[in-house]
C-alpha positions as YAML, in Angstrom:
chain: A
units: angstrom
residues:
- id: 1
  name: MET
  ca: [66.57, -17.71, 2.50]
- id: 2
  name: LYS
  ca: [65.96, -19.73, -0.73]
- id: 3
  name: PHE
  ca: [63.08, -19.29, -3.38]
- id: 4
  name: GLU
  ca: [61.81, -21.95, -5.40]
- id: 5
  name: MET
  ca: [61.95, -21.43, -8.87]
- id: 6
  name: THR
  ca: [60.20, -22.27, -12.30]
- id: 7
  name: LYS
  ca: [60.05, -21.46, -15.82]
- id: 8
  name: CYS
  ca: [57.55, -19.66, -17.61]
- id: 9
  name: ASN
  ca: [54.97, -21.78, -19.89]
- id: 10
  name: GLN
  ca: [55.17, -19.70, -22.59]
- id: 11
  name: CYS
  ca: [58.58, -18.35, -22.99]
- id: 12
  name: GLY
  ca: [60.63, -20.56, -20.71]
- id: 13
  name: SER
  ca: [62.60, -17.58, -18.42]
- id: 14
  name: PRO
  ca: [63.17, -18.32, -15.19]
- id: 15
  name: MET
  ca: [60.34, -17.16, -12.53]
- id: 16
  name: LEU
  ca: [59.50, -17.58, -9.04]
- id: 17
  name: GLU
  ca: [57.15, -20.43, -8.26]
- id: 18
  name: GLY
  ca: [53.85, -18.58, -7.14]
- id: 19
  name: LEU
  ca: [53.55, -16.40, -9.61]
- id: 20
  name: ASP
  ca: [50.75, -16.04, -11.93]
- id: 21
  name: VAL
  ca: [52.20, -13.76, -14.42]
- id: 22
  name: CYS
  ca: [55.49, -13.69, -16.06]
- id: 23
  name: PRO
  ca: [57.84, -10.76, -15.39]
- id: 24
  name: SER
  ca: [59.35, -11.47, -18.85]
- id: 25
  name: CYS
  ca: [56.84, -12.02, -21.14]
- id: 26
  name: GLY
  ca: [53.65, -11.01, -19.23]
- id: 27
  name: ARG
  ca: [51.59, -13.76, -19.94]
- id: 28
  name: PRO
  ca: [49.54, -16.04, -17.34]
- id: 29
  name: GLN
  ca: [50.48, -19.22, -16.18]
- id: 30
  name: SER
  ca: [48.33, -21.95, -16.19]
- id: 31
  name: ARG
  ca: [48.73, -24.27, -13.27]
- id: 32
  name: MET
  ca: [47.46, -27.27, -14.75]
- id: 33
  name: GLY
  ca: [49.66, -30.72, -15.03]
- id: 34
  name: LYS
  ca: [51.46, -28.94, -11.50]
- id: 35
  name: ALA
  ca: [49.45, -30.50, -8.80]
- id: 36
  name: GLY
  ca: [52.22, -32.96, -8.10]
- id: 37
  name: PRO
  ca: [51.28, -36.04, -6.35]
- id: 38
  name: PRO
  ca: [48.16, -36.54, -3.96]
- id: 39
  name: THR
  ca: [49.52, -35.95, -0.63]
- id: 40
  name: PRO
  ca: [48.18, -38.66, 1.77]
- id: 41
  name: ARG
  ca: [45.64, -36.18, 3.24]
- id: 42
  name: MET
  ca: [44.15, -36.20, 0.18]
- id: 43
  name: LEU
  ca: [44.27, -39.89, -0.28]
- id: 44
  name: LEU
  ca: [42.93, -40.72, 3.03]
- id: 45
  name: ALA
  ca: [39.95, -38.40, 2.19]
- id: 46
  name: ILE
  ca: [39.42, -40.21, -1.20]
- id: 47
  name: VAL
  ca: [39.49, -43.64, 0.75]
- id: 48
  name: LEU
  ca: [36.92, -42.77, 3.03]
- id: 49
  name: SER
  ca: [34.64, -41.52, 1.01]
- id: 50
  name: ALA
  ca: [34.67, -44.48, -1.01]
- id: 51
  name: ALA
  ca: [34.02, -46.60, 2.06]
- id: 52
  name: VAL
  ca: [30.80, -44.45, 3.26]
- id: 53
  name: LEU
  ca: [29.58, -44.76, -0.27]
- id: 54
  name: PHE
  ca: [30.19, -48.74, -0.25]
- id: 55
  name: LEU
  ca: [28.90, -48.99, 3.03]
- id: 56
  name: PHE
  ca: [25.91, -47.27, 2.37]
- id: 57
  name: ASN
  ca: [24.78, -48.99, -0.69]
- id: 58
  name: TRP
  ca: [25.77, -52.11, 1.07]
- id: 59
  name: PHE
  ca: [23.11, -51.42, 4.16]
- id: 60
  name: LYS
  ca: [20.62, -50.11, 1.24]
- id: 61
  name: SER
  ca: [20.75, -53.02, -0.62]
- id: 62
  name: SER
  ca: [20.33, -55.35, 2.37]
- id: 63
  name: ALA
  ca: [17.41, -53.75, 3.96]
- id: 64
  name: PRO
  ca: [14.23, -55.90, 3.31]
- id: 65
  name: GLN
  ca: [11.63, -54.30, 1.03]
- id: 66
  name: THR
  ca: [8.33, -53.47, 2.58]
- id: 67
  name: GLY
  ca: [6.35, -54.60, -0.90]
- id: 68
  name: GLN
  ca: [8.56, -58.01, -0.54]
- id: 69
  name: ILE
  ca: [7.30, -58.75, 3.13]
- id: 70
  name: SER
  ca: [3.68, -57.73, 3.30]
- id: 71
  name: SER
  ca: [2.36, -59.30, -0.16]
- id: 72
  name: PRO
  ca: [1.14, -62.81, 0.15]
- id: 73
  name: PRO
  ca: [2.74, -65.31, -1.46]
- id: 74
  name: ALA
  ca: [0.79, -66.35, -4.88]
- id: 75
  name: ALA
  ca: [-1.83, -68.97, -5.00]
- id: 76
  name: SER
  ca: [-3.29, -70.84, -8.07]
- id: 77
  name: LEU
  ca: [-5.98, -72.77, -7.85]
- id: 78
  name: SER
  ca: [-6.10, -75.52, -10.31]
- id: 79
  name: SER
  ca: [-9.27, -76.11, -12.49]
- id: 80
  name: ARG
  ca: [-10.99, -79.14, -13.15]
...
């Protein structure tokens, strides 16, 4: 069995990948910047979310406004 190894963010000593505290220096490890590339599942979630928002805004803007339909056209009478 092979374990994934990484280096400590503070002291640089080798340590196991999933540890939150370095066994050598005892400092906590930050996970910022170690997310890696997005997974296909994450990309699918982002694309579907964007599509839903786009369709919602498109349907919302194409629906007729009730104030525009029920208002009579403006008629001006010319005064002589």
